[in-house]
N, C-alpha and C positions, 0 to 999 in steps of 0.2 A: 469292370463291366457292370452296367446297370440295365435292368429290364423292367419295364412297366407291365403290369397285368391289370385287366379291368373286367368287370362282370356286373350284371344286374341281379339284384335280390330285392324283392318287395318294392319294385319301382324305384330303387335307388341304385346309383352307379357306385360300385365299389372299386377303388383304385388302390393298388398296392405295388410296392417295388421290391425287387430282388437283386441282390448283389453278391458276387463271390467274395467281396471284401467285407461283408457284414460282420459285425462283432458278435461272437457267440458268447452269450451270457451264461454264467454258471447257474445251475438250478438252485433254487432257494432251499436252504436246509430247514427242515421242519423238526420240531421236537415232538415226542410222544409216539403213539402207535402209528403204524403205516395206515394210510387210507385204504378203504376197500377197493376203490378205483384209483389207479395211478393218475397223478395230475397231468393235464395237457402240457406238452412241451412247446416252447417257442420254436418256430421254424428258423433254423440257423442261418438261412440266407435272407431273411426278411429285414428290410431296413425300417427304421422308425419313421413316424410322421414328420419329424423335423427334417430328416434327410430327404424324404420324398418331396416335401414342399420346396426345399432348396434346389432339388433337381428340376422341378417344374419351373421354378423361377429362372434357373440357368437356361432352360429351353424356351423362356419367354411364354410359358403356358399358365403361369400361376393365376393370371387374371380370369381364366376360365373357371377357376374353382374358388371364387370369392366367398361363397357361402358354405364351403366344405367344412365338415366336422370330422375330427379324428375319433375313431372307435376301434374296438377289437372285434375280430371275427375268427371263426374256426373253419379250417378247411382240412381236407384229407390229402396228404401227399403220398406218393408211392414210396415204399421203403425197400432198401437193399441192405441185408444184414442188420436190420433194425435201425438204420439211419435214413432220414428223408433224402430223396433225390432233389437236385436242383434242376432248373430248366436246362434244356439240352445244350444251348451254347456254352454253359458252364462246364458241362461234361467234356466237351471237346477241348476246352482250355486245360482242364485238369489232366486229361489223358495225354495231351501234348507235353505238359510239364513233367509227367511221371515217366514218359518214354523217350 
């Protein structure tokens, strides 16, 4: 399942995608002392720009984003037991699989 999200920030449309099949990357191993602030973690359900553009093309929407730029953004996700929650349709699928 793939879900598109969109929002405006500083007069720019931000578009991102979420999938329950997104690959979870292992955190980078750092050498030396631990940082004072823990590094930000990648949202485990986030898909990359390439997959997002491929999905837009599949839906014949890519032409709407001819001048789009890929960039990174930070957002706050709700946590349960220290893990970020996915969008609600993903919860329903996971619950159905587990029960």
